[in-house]
C-alpha positions in Angstrom: -17.8 6.1 6.4 -18.7 5.2 2.8 -22.3 4.6 3.6 -22.8 7.8 5.5 -21.0 9.8 2.9 -23.1 8.4 0.0 -26.2 9.3 1.9 -24.9 12.7 2.5 -24.2 13.3 -1.1 -27.6 12.0 -2.1 -29.3 14.4 0.3 -27.0 17.2 -0.9 -28.0 16.4 -4.5 -31.7 16.4 -3.5 -31.2 19.9 -1.9 -29.5 21.2 -5.0 -32.3 20.0 -7.2 -34.8 21.7 -5.1 -32.7 24.9 -5.0 -32.5 25.1 -8.7 -36.3 25.6 -8.8 -36.1 28.6 -6.6 -34.5 31.5 -8.4 -33.5 35.0 -7.3 -35.4 37.9 -8.8 -32.0 39.6 -9.1 -30.2 38.6 -12.2 -26.8 39.4 -10.7 -27.4 37.2 -7.7 -28.7 34.4 -9.8 -25.7 34.6 -12.1 -23.3 34.2 -9.2 -25.4 31.3 -7.9 -25.3 29.6 -11.3 -21.5 30.1 -11.5 -21.2 28.5 -8.0 -23.2 25.4 -9.2 -20.9 25.1 -12.2 -17.8 25.2 -9.9 -19.3 22.5 -7.7 -19.3 20.1 -10.6 -15.5 20.3 -10.5 -15.4 20.2 -6.7 -14.0 23.7 -6.5 -15.7 24.4 -3.1 -13.8 27.5 -2.0 -14.5 29.3 -5.3 -18.1 28.3 -5.1 -18.4 29.7 -1.6 -17.1 33.1 -2.9 -19.7 33.2 -5.6 -22.5 32.3 -3.2 -21.3 34.9 -0.7 -21.6 37.5 -3.5 -25.1 36.2 -4.4 -26.4 36.6 -0.8 -24.8 40.0 -0.5 -26.8 41.1 -3.5 -30.0 39.3 -2.5 -30.2 38.9 1.2 -33.4 36.8 0.9 -31.8 34.3 -1.5 -32.9 31.0 0.2 -31.3 28.6 -2.3 -27.9 30.3 -2.0 -27.9 30.2 1.8 -28.9 26.5 1.6 -26.1 25.8 -0.8 -23.6 27.5 1.5 -24.8 25.4 4.4 -24.4 22.3 2.3 -20.9 23.1 1.2 -19.7 24.1 4.7 -21.1 20.9 6.0 -19.3 19.0 3.3 -16.1 20.7 4.3 -16.8 19.9 8.0 -17.0 23.6 8.9 -20.0 23.1 11.0 -20.5 26.5 12.7 -20.6 28.2 9.3 -22.9 25.5 8.0 -25.2 26.0 11.0 -25.4 29.8 10.6 -26.5 29.5 6.9 -29.1 26.9 7.7 -30.5 29.0 10.5 -30.7 31.9 8.1 -32.8 29.8 5.7 -35.2 28.9 8.5 -35.3 32.5 9.6 -36.5 33.6 6.1 -38.8 30.7 5.5 -39.0 27.7 7.9 -40.9 25.7 5.3 -38.3 26.1 2.5 -37.2 22.5 2.4 -37.1 19.5 4.8 -33.5 19.0 4.1 -32.6 22.3 5.8 -33.5 20.6 9.1 -31.3 17.6 8.3 -28.3 19.7 7.4 -28.7 21.8 10.5 -29.1 18.8 12.7 -26.0 17.0 11.4 -24.0 20.2 11.8 -25.2 20.4 15.4 -24.4 16.7 16.0 -20.9 17.1 14.9 -20.6 20.2 17.0 -21.7 18.2 20.1 -24.9 20.2 20.4 -26.9 17.1 21.0 -30.2 18.6 22.3 -30.6 20.9 19.4 -29.6 18.2 16.9 -32.1 15.8 18.4 -34.9 18.3 18.0 -34.1 19.1 14.4 -33.6 15.4 13.5 -37.0 14.7 14.9 -38.4 17.6 13.0 -36.9 16.2 9.8 -38.2 12.7 10.5 -41.7 14.1 10.8 -41.9 15.0 7.1 -43.8 12.6 4.9 -42.4 10.9 1.7 -38.7 10.9 2.9 -36.5 8.4 1.0 -35.8 5.2 2.9 -32.1 5.9 3.0 -32.8 9.3 4.7 -35.2 7.6 7.2 -32.5 5.1 8.1 -29.6 7.6 8.6 -31.9 9.9 10.6 -33.0 7.1 12.9 -29.3 6.3 13.5 -28.5 10.0 14.3 -31.4 10.2 16.7 -30.0 7.2 18.5 -26.6 8.9 18.6 -28.1 12.0 20.1 -30.1 10.1 22.8 -27.0 8.0 23.7 -24.7 11.1 23.9 -27.0 13.1 26.2 -27.1 10.2 28.7 -23.4 9.3 28.4 -22.2 12.8 29.0 -23.8 12.7 32.4 -21.5 9.8 33.3 -18.0 10.8 32.2 -15.0 8.4 32.6 -11.6 9.3 34.0 -9.5 10.5 31.1 -6.2 12.4 31.6 -4.1 12.1 28.4 -0.4 12.7 28.6 1.6 13.8 25.6 4.6 11.5 24.9 6.6 14.7 24.2 9.7 15.4 22.1 11.2 11.9 21.8 8.2 10.9 19.7 6.1 13.9 18.8 7.2 16.6 16.4 5.6 19.4 14.4 4.6 16.8 11.8 1.7 14.3 12.4 2.3 11.2 14.5 -0.4 8.6 14.9 -1.2 4.8 15.0 1.1 3.9 17.9 1.7 0.2 18.8 3.8 -1.1 21.7 5.5 -4.3 22.6 4.4 -6.4 25.6 7.1 -5.0 27.9 6.3 -1.4 26.8 10.0 -0.8 26.0 9.4 -0.3 22.3 6.9 1.9 20.5 6.4 2.0 16.7 4.2 4.7 15.1 3.5 6.4 11.8 4.8 9.9 11.0 3.5 11.9 8.1 5.9 14.6 6.9 6.2 16.2 3.5 3.1 14.3 2.4 4.9 10.9 3.0 4.1 8.3 5.7 6.9 6.4 7.3 7.4 4.2 10.4 9.4 5.4 13.4 10.6 3.6 16.5 11.5 4.7 20.0 12.9 2.9 23.0 12.0 3.5 26.7 14.9 4.0 29.1 14.4 5.0 32.7 10.7 5.8 32.0 11.6 8.2 29.1 11.2 7.6 25.4 14.4 8.0 23.3 14.6 10.1 20.2 12.7 8.2 17.5 14.4 6.8 14.4 13.1 5.5 11.1 12.7 1.8 10.7 15.1 1.7 7.8 15.0 1.5 3.9 13.7 -2.1 3.8 10.3 -0.7 5.1 10.3 3.0 4.7 10.2 4.3 1.1 10.1 7.7 -0.5 7.8 6.4 -3.2 5.0 4.7 -1.3 3.1 5.3 2.0 3.5 2.9 4.9 1.0 2.9 7.7 -1.7 1.2 9.7 0.6 -1.2 11.4 0.7 -3.6 14.3 3.6 -5.4 16.1 3.8 -8.8 17.6 4.1 -8.7 21.4 7.7 -9.7 21.3 8.6 -6.9 18.8 9.8 -9.4 16.2 7.1 -9.2 13.5 5.6 -6.0 12.0 2.4 -6.2 10.0 1.5 -3.1 8.0 -0.5 -1.7 5.2 1.2 -0.8 1.9 -0.7 0.9 -0.9 -0.1 0.9 -4.7 3.1 -1.1 -4.5 4.4 -3.0 -7.5 3.8 -6.4 -5.8 0.3 -5.3 -4.6 -2.9 -7.2 -5.5 -5.2 -4.3 -4.9 -5.2 -0.6 -3.9 -3.9 -1.5 -0.4 -2.5 -4.8 0.8 -1.2 -6.2 4.1 2.5 -7.0 4.4 4.7 -8.5 7.1 8.4 -8.2 7.9 10.7 -9.6 10.7 13.3 -8.0 12.8 16.6 -9.7 12.2 19.1 -8.4 14.7 19.0 -4.6 14.4 17.4 -4.5 11.0 14.0 -5.3 9.5 13.6 -7.7 6.6 12.1 -6.7 3.3 8.3 -6.7 3.5 6.4 -9.8 2.3 3.0 -9.5 0.7 0.6 -11.9 2.6 -1.2 -12.6 -0.7 -4.5 -14.3 -1.1 -6.8 -15.2 0.6 -6.0 -12.2 2.8 -5.3 -9.6 0.1 -7.6 -9.2 -2.9 -8.0 -6.8 -5.8 -9.8 -4.5 -3.4 -8.7 -2.8 -0.2 -7.2 -4.5 2.9 -5.8 -2.6 5.8 -5.3 -2.0 9.5 -4.0 -5.4 10.7 -3.9 -6.6 14.3 -2.1 -9.9 15.2 -3.0 -12.0 18.2 -0.4 -12.7 20.9 0.3 -16.2 19.6 0.8 -14.9 16.0 -1.9 -17.2 14.6 -5.0 -15.0 14.2 -4.9 -11.8 12.1 -7.7 -9.3 12.4 -7.9 -6.7 9.6 -10.3 -4.3 7.8 -11.7 -4.9 4.3 -14.5 -3.8 2.1 -14.6 -7.2 0.3 -17.8 -8.8 -0.8 -19.8 -10.7 1.8 -19.5 -8.1 4.5 -22.2 -6.5 6.5 -21.4 -2.8 5.9 -18.9 -0.7 4.0 -15.6 -1.5 5.8 -15.9 -4.6 8.1 -13.5 -6.3 10.5 -12.4 -9.8 9.4 -10.1 -12.5 10.8 -8.0 -15.2 9.4 -6.0 -18.0 11.1 -2.5 -19.3 10.3 -2.5 -23.1 9.7 0.3 -25.5 10.5 1.5 -25.5 6.9 2.0 -21.8 6.9 -1.1 -20.9 4.9 -3.9 -18.5 6.1 -7.5 -19.6 6.2 -10.2 -17.8 4.2 -11.1 -14.7 6.1 -14.2 -14.8 8.3 -16.4 -11.8 9.0 -16.7 -11.0 12.8 -20.4 -10.8 12.4 -23.2 -8.4 13.4 -22.1 -8.1 17.1 -19.1 -6.2 15.8 -19.8 -5.0 12.2 -22.7 -2.8 11.3 -24.2 -1.5 8.0 -21.8 1.4 8.3 -18.0 1.3 8.9 -15.8 -0.4 11.4 -12.0 0.0 11.5 -8.8 0.1 13.5 -9.1 -3.2 15.3 -6.8 -4.0 18.2 -6.9 -7.5 19.7 -5.4 -7.5 23.2 -2.8 -10.0 24.2 -5.4 -11.8 26.3 -6.9 -13.0 23.0 -10.5 -12.2 24.0 -10.8 -8.4 24.2 -11.2 -6.4 21.0 -11.0 -2.6 20.7 -12.1 -1.0 17.5 -13.6 2.2 16.0 -17.0 2.5 14.5 -19.5 5.0 13.2 -22.3 2.5 13.2 -22.9 1.8 16.9 -24.5 4.5 19.0 -21.9 7.2 19.6 -21.0 10.9 19.9 -20.9 11.8 16.2 -18.3 10.4 13.9 -16.1 7.5 14.8 -16.0 6.3 18.4 -13.9 3.7 20.1 -15.6 0.5 21.4 -14.7 -2.6 23.4 -16.1 -6.1 22.9 -15.3 -9.2 24.8 -15.4 -12.8 23.6 -17.3 -15.3 25.8 -16.3 -18.9 26.5 -18.1 -20.1 23.4 -16.1 -17.8 21.2 -18.9 -15.4 20.5 -18.2 -11.7 20.5 -20.5 -9.8 22.8 -22.3 -6.5 21.9 -19.7 -3.7 22.0 -19.5 -1.0 24.7 -18.8 2.6 23.9 -15.6 3.7 25.8 -17.4 6.8 26.9 -17.0 10.5 27.3 -14.7 12.5 27.1 -12.4 9.9 25.5 -15.0 9.7 22.7 -16.5 13.0 21.5 -18.1 14.5 18.5 -14.9 14.3 16.5 -12.9 11.3 15.1 -11.5 8.7 17.5 -9.4 5.9 16.1 -6.3 3.7 16.6 -6.3 2.7 20.3 -3.5 0.4 21.6 -3.6 -1.2 25.1 -0.5 -2.2 27.1 -0.2 -5.9 28.0 -1.1 -5.2 31.7 -4.2 -3.4 30.6 -3.5 -0.3 32.5 -2.2 2.1 29.8 -3.8 3.1 26.5 -2.0 4.8 23.6 -3.7 6.8 20.9 -3.3 9.8 18.6 -5.2 13.1 18.9 -5.0 16.7 17.9 -5.7 17.9 21.4 -4.9 21.6 21.8 -1.4 22.2 23.2 0.4 19.4 21.4 3.7 19.7 19.5 1.9 19.3 16.1 -1.5 18.7 14.7 -1.7 15.0 15.6 0.4 13.8 18.5 0.7 10.5 20.4 -0.7 10.4 23.9 -1.1 7.8 26.7 -3.7 7.6 29.5 -4.7 5.3 32.3 -7.5 3.0 31.2 -10.5 2.9 33.6 -10.8 -0.6 35.3 -14.2 -1.4 33.6 -12.6 -1.0 30.2 -9.5 -3.1 30.8 -8.8 -6.5 29.2 -8.2 -9.7 31.0 -5.0 -10.2 33.0 -1.9 -11.0 31.0 1.7 -11.4 31.9 4.8 -12.1 29.9 8.0 -14.1 30.1 11.1 -12.3 28.8 14.2 -14.4 28.6 17.8 -14.3 27.4 19.4 -17.5 26.1 23.1 -18.1 26.3 25.8 -20.8 26.5 26.2 -21.8 30.2 30.0 -22.0 29.8 31.0 -19.3 27.3 28.1 -16.9 27.9 27.7 -16.6 24.2 24.2 -15.3 23.3 22.3 -17.9 21.4 19.6 -18.2 18.8 17.4 -21.0 20.0 13.8 -22.4 19.5 11.5 -21.2 22.3 8.1 -22.9 22.7 5.3 -22.1 25.2 2.3 -24.4 25.5 -0.9 -24.3 27.5 -0.6 -27.5 29.6 -4.2 -28.5 29.9 -5.0 -28.3 26.2 -1.4 -29.1 25.1 -1.9 -26.1 22.7 1.1 -24.1 21.5 0.8 -20.4 22.2 4.4 -19.3 21.3 6.9 -20.9 18.8 9.8 -18.7 17.7 13.5 -18.2 17.8 15.3 -16.0 20.3 17.0 -13.0 18.7 20.2 -13.9 16.8 22.1 -10.9 18.2 21.0 -10.6 21.8 19.5 -14.0 22.6 16.3 -12.5 23.8 12.6 -13.6 23.4 9.3 -12.3 24.8 6.0 -14.1 25.0 2.7 -13.2 26.6 0.5 -15.6 28.7 -3.1 -14.9 29.7 -4.2 -15.6 33.2 -6.3 -18.7 34.1 -4.0 -21.4 32.7 -0.8 -23.4 33.4 2.0 -23.0 30.9 5.1 -25.0 30.0 8.2 -23.3 28.4 11.0 -25.2 26.6 14.1 -23.9 25.0 16.0 -26.1 22.4 19.1 -25.7 20.3 21.0 -28.3 18.3 24.1 -29.5 20.3 22.6 -28.4 23.6 20.5 -30.0 26.4 17.0 -28.5 26.4 15.7 -26.3 29.2 12.2 -26.4 30.7 10.1 -24.2 33.0 6.5 -23.9 34.0 4.2 -21.1 35.1 0.8 -21.4 36.9 -1.4 -18.4 36.3 -4.6 -20.0 37.7 -4.7 -17.7 40.7 -3.1 -14.7 39.0 -4.5 -11.4 40.4 -1.9 -8.9 39.0 0.5 -8.5 36.2 3.8 -10.2 37.2 6.3 -10.5 34.4 8.8 -13.5 34.5 12.3 -12.5 33.7 14.6 -15.4 33.0 18.3 -16.0 32.2 18.4 -19.3 30.4 21.9 -21.0 30.3 22.0 -23.9 27.9 24.5 -26.7 28.5 26.2 -28.4 25.7 25.5 -32.1 25.4 28.2 -33.9 27.4 28.2 -37.1 29.4 27.2 -36.5 33.1 25.1 -33.5 32.3 21.7 -33.3 34.2 18.4 -31.8 33.1 15.4 -31.1 35.5 12.1 -32.0 33.8 10.1 -29.2 35.3 6.9 -30.0 33.4 6.3 -33.6 34.4 3.5 -34.0 36.8 2.0 -36.9 38.8 -1.1 -37.6 40.9 -0.5 -36.9 44.6 1.4 -39.7 46.2 1.1 -41.8 43.0 3.2 -42.6 39.9 0.4 -41.9 37.5 1.6 -39.3 34.9 -0.8 -36.5 34.4 -2.1 -35.4 31.0 -0.3 -32.0 31.2 3.1 -33.8 31.3 2.8 -34.9 27.7 4.2 -31.6 26.3 7.4 -32.1 28.3 7.6 -35.8 27.5 7.2 -35.1 23.8 10.1 -32.6 24.0 12.2 -35.3 25.6 11.3 -37.8 22.9 12.2 -35.3 20.2 15.5 -34.6 22.0 16.3 -38.3 22.1 15.4 -38.9 18.5 17.5 -35.9 17.4 20.5 -37.4 19.4 20.3 -41.1 18.7 23.7 -41.9 20.3 22.6 -40.7 23.7 21.7 -43.0 26.7 20.1 -41.4 29.7 19.3 -42.3 33.3 15.9 -41.1 34.6 15.8 -40.3 38.4 12.8 -39.6 40.6 13.0 -37.4 43.8 10.7 -36.5 46.7 10.8 -34.0 49.5 11.5 -35.1 53.1 7.8 -35.3 54.1 6.4 -38.7 55.1 7.9 -42.2 55.4 11.3 -42.7 53.9 10.6 -46.1 52.5 7.4 -44.9 50.9 9.2 -41.9 49.4 11.9 -44.2 48.0 9.4 -46.5 46.4 7.4 -43.5 45.0 10.5 -42.0 43.5 11.4 -45.3 41.8 7.9 -45.8 40.4 7.7 -42.3 39.0 11.1 -42.7 37.2 10.0 -46.0 35.9 6.7 -44.5 34.6 8.7 -42.0 32.6 10.9 -44.7 31.2 7.8 -46.8 30.2 6.2 -43.8 28.4 9.4 -43.3 26.4 9.6 -47.0 25.5 5.9 -46.9 24.4 6.9 -44.1 22.1 9.6 -46.1 20.3 12.7 -45.0 22.3 14.8 -48.2 22.6 14.9 -49.6 26.2 18.6 -50.1 25.8 19.1 -46.3 25.9 17.1 -45.9 29.1 17.6 -46.7 32.8 16.0 -45.4 35.9 16.4 -45.1 39.7 14.7 -43.5 42.6 16.6 -41.3 45.1 13.7 -40.5 47.5 14.6 -37.5 49.7 18.4 -38.0 49.4 19.3 -35.5 46.8 17.5 -32.2 47.6 18.2 -29.1 45.5 16.4 -26.7 47.8 15.5 -26.2 51.5 12.8 -28.6 52.7 11.7 -26.2 55.4 9.6 -24.1 52.9 6.7 -25.2 50.6 8.6 -23.7 47.6 11.7 -25.7 48.5 9.8 -28.9 48.9 8.1 -28.4 45.6 11.4 -28.0 43.8 12.7 -31.2 45.5 9.7 -33.2 44.2 11.1 -33.5 40.7 12.1 -35.8 37.8 15.5 -35.5 36.1 17.6 -37.2 33.5 21.3 -37.5 33.3 23.4 -38.4 30.2 25.3 -41.6 31.0 26.6 -42.4 27.6 27.5 -40.4 24.5 28.9 -42.3 21.6 
């Protein structure tokens, strides 16, 4: 709100200058008025108010004192009191100063009195010789009033539910973020003038008593806030201000959950952080695009939303402004990029809204362009401040903070069902647990998920070292390949087709890894062929490259590749097809410098089913490619 505030102060200064030229005939009233002006130079607003109250009690026609009272109450956001003093000015002399109409209109706007505000803004705009800055802000306010009057006629469904005692207290709680499975929530709590992070777990649909994130993150010296969490709950990005390792007033940091503890925060450094102010991070589901807010040079307004991309070498690209379809000449903040990667929620006081900061949604089209944002509507947005919205992975539930009457404290955390028109694209997630197939020991392993058509990596991380778990999100409309690898073990593969996805359907997997031993078999779930042909499809390359890496990492292994079909069709044709497919895989490996001496192949046709051939699902499982370790030196 820097731009609006600066305009407000300019107008306030203009009013004060005019008022100084209109003195009271009563010396006592004038003396109290002059004392109030002196106090204002030191921002002692409450004492100035007392002096002005005395002034108008002595001289009940003291226009400049009423005007000054209105200006101060408006500065303190006490709009009903500001309004009453401005109305008193107009009652005494409606031609006292044009600024009276502006102050009255802004007070009415922030009190949701849109019809009255619109009339008074139009009256103010009718005066000649207004400064350009005043014309600009007045035009914006008129658009806000016109928008609000229409939007209130079409309210959205909005039934906020307080998250209650496990999370909310008499202190302020705000800026909630949740993991993709909605089993963990992290939020900021402000108590004793200090901001710290707290975490709660959901068990049987109830949130547990929240606990601090620990001394590696929470400090007694500095404030921690404005955070986001990766969908799997493993990485926390947050804003730290005035820290010894900071580059500017506020910087963005990251830390990783390691077992039950969080690592020490790491300053992301340049080009993300500068000597200025960077805050309010939001990380994409694949962990490769970071959205954040900055007032750096090259922006469109005061605070803008920017993005940066993580390169393969671990460096971040120079931040790019999201452009005029998101950012305005005013302020944008609190971005939240949904796990679908193309729906952005954010707060703004620049786009038409109900008063101060409203919440908006923008969607990215196929060309990568952000579309003009949509106000989330009334009564979710109102004349007050709205900020910090987080959406669940399934798009049904929104979390936010508010000072709604009846809460446990001033600011509490709430959830509500998001109307369908405001939901992001369909997303699901795969949540797995990796363990030793024989000993059941929980394992830390490399988990990769790729979008098959583009062979693009969307998840690449380790399962948790203590519980073997991982969680990754997958937007609808694509096919995905999952692989799990660990030194000394055979790799595991799986695939998911979300082309026809119509509802959120999480995939929960137990992943037993087998140690490398002669005779062990692996199903290559992500090798695909043309129908009734041995032509390897492009989307098979991700899996084949995993197999090549596995063979290169284990150079003493020799394997036998086998092809299989279901029982449909001619037996001889199936036998030949299975042989040709196994041979095609062998040829691909040889062409990628795997020695032919380590590879053999055979076709088994329909003779080794692993599922019932009477169902389409069973037949699909039987049409497969496998490899078996035949030699281990």
